C-alpha positions as CSV (number, residue, x, y, z in Angstrom):
1,M,46.2,-23.1,2.2
2,I,43.0,-22.1,4.0
3,P,42.7,-18.6,2.4
4,L,43.5,-20.0,-1.0
5,Y,40.7,-22.7,-0.7
6,G,38.4,-20.1,0.7
7,R,39.0,-17.8,-2.2
8,A,38.4,-20.7,-4.6
9,Q,35.2,-21.6,-2.8
10,D,34.1,-17.9,-2.8
11,A,35.0,-17.3,-6.5
12,G,31.6,-18.7,-7.7
13,T,29.8,-16.1,-5.7
14,A,31.3,-12.8,-4.8
15,S,34.8,-12.7,-6.5
16,C,36.2,-14.0,-9.7
17,D,39.4,-15.5,-8.6
18,T,39.8,-18.1,-11.2
19,E,43.6,-18.4,-10.3
20,A,42.6,-19.7,-6.9
21,I,40.2,-22.3,-8.5
22,E,42.9,-23.5,-10.8
23,L,45.5,-23.7,-8.0
24,V,43.2,-25.6,-5.6
25,A,42.4,-28.1,-8.5
26,A,46.1,-28.6,-9.2
27,I,47.2,-29.2,-5.6
28,D,47.0,-32.8,-4.3
29,Y,45.5,-31.9,-0.9
30,D,42.4,-32.8,1.1
31,F,40.6,-29.5,1.6
32,S,37.4,-31.1,3.0
33,E,38.4,-30.3,6.6
34,F,38.3,-26.6,5.9
35,R,34.7,-25.4,6.2
36,G,32.4,-23.4,8.4
37,P,32.6,-19.8,9.6
38,S,36.3,-20.0,10.2
39,L,36.8,-20.3,6.4
40,S,35.0,-17.1,5.7
41,G,37.0,-15.4,8.4
42,A,40.3,-16.6,6.8
43,V,39.2,-15.2,3.4
44,L,38.2,-11.9,5.0
45,R,41.6,-11.5,6.8
46,A,43.5,-12.4,3.6
47,S,41.5,-9.8,1.6
48,I,42.3,-7.2,4.3
49,F,46.0,-8.0,4.1
50,D,45.9,-7.9,0.3
51,E,44.7,-4.3,0.5
52,L,47.4,-3.1,3.0
53,P,50.3,-1.0,1.5
54,G,53.7,-2.5,1.4
């Protein structure tokens, strides 16, 4: 959930992950507790894993 929310938050700046934005909007969940530098770290880790083969 955290990487998804981070990708949605980041979509307005660096990436264009409109699917993440739509998913976060559709999920009934309070994402407000996810903020700060750990959110950026989670997004970075997820993007690294996305690029790994396999």
